[in-house]
C-alpha positions in Angstrom: 1.1 3.7 -2.2 -2.0 5.7 -3.0 -2.1 9.4 -3.6 -3.6 10.1 -0.2 -0.8 8.0 1.5 1.8 9.9 -0.4 0.3 13.2 0.6 0.1 12.1 4.2 3.7 11.0 4.2 4.7 14.3 2.7 2.7 16.3 5.2 4.3 14.4 8.2 7.7 14.9 6.7 7.1 18.6 6.3 5.8 18.8 9.9 9.0 17.1 11.2 11.1 19.5 9.2 9.2 22.5 10.5 9.6 21.3 14.1 13.3 21.1 13.5 13.5 24.6 12.2 11.5 25.9 15.2 13.8 24.1 17.6 16.9 25.6 15.9 15.2 29.0 15.8 14.5 28.8 19.5 18.0 27.8 20.3 19.5 30.7 18.3 17.0 33.2 19.7 17.9 32.1 23.2 21.3 33.7 22.6 20.0 37.1 21.6 16.6 37.1 23.4 17.2 35.4 26.7 13.8 36.4 28.0 11.6 33.5 26.8 8.4 35.6 27.2 9.3 38.2 24.5 8.1 37.6 20.9 9.2 35.9 18.7 10.9 33.7 21.3 7.7 33.2 23.2 6.3 31.5 20.0 9.3 29.3 19.3 9.6 28.4 22.9 5.9 27.4 23.1 6.6 24.8 20.4 10.2 23.8 21.2 9.9 23.5 25.0 7.6 20.5 25.1 10.1 18.7 22.8 13.3 19.8 24.6 12.2 19.7 28.2 12.1 15.9 28.6 15.6 15.6 27.0 16.9 18.5 29.2 15.6 16.6 32.3 17.7 13.6 31.3 20.8 15.5 30.1 20.9 18.5 32.4 23.1 21.4 31.3 24.8 21.3 34.8 26.0 17.8 33.8 27.5 19.0 30.5 29.4 22.0 31.6 26.5 24.4 31.2 25.7 23.5 27.6 22.2 22.5 26.8 22.4 19.7 24.3 18.6 19.1 24.3 17.9 21.0 21.0 20.6 19.0 19.3 19.2 15.7 20.6 15.7 16.7 19.5 16.8 17.7 16.0 18.6 14.4 15.6 15.5 12.4 16.7 13.3 14.4 14.4 15.7 13.9 11.5 15.8 10.1 12.3 12.0 10.0 12.3 11.9 11.8 9.0 14.4 9.3 7.5 12.6 6.3 8.9 9.3 7.6 7.5 10.9 8.1 4.1 12.4 4.6 4.1 9.1 3.0 5.3 7.2 4.8 2.6 9.6 3.7 -0.2 11.5 6.9 -0.3 8.4 9.2 -0.8 8.6 12.6 0.7 
């Protein structure tokens, strides 16, 4: 792989990691800041909600005893994408 390909793979891998951290942060903040419009939750929610909302629509919390598993599913998908990217690029990241 060329230097620019390696840099692009690294950038995408870091972006996927950052998205995972934001989803985790939003889930944790939802316990202590239930109002999604208050900072910093408003910032984490703006990024996390477009990722978690489709999963939440499929696996509704009312179907799982009130537990929202959408952040966990999104984190697993992001981790899987990062691993697939690393494998496809020959382990570069």
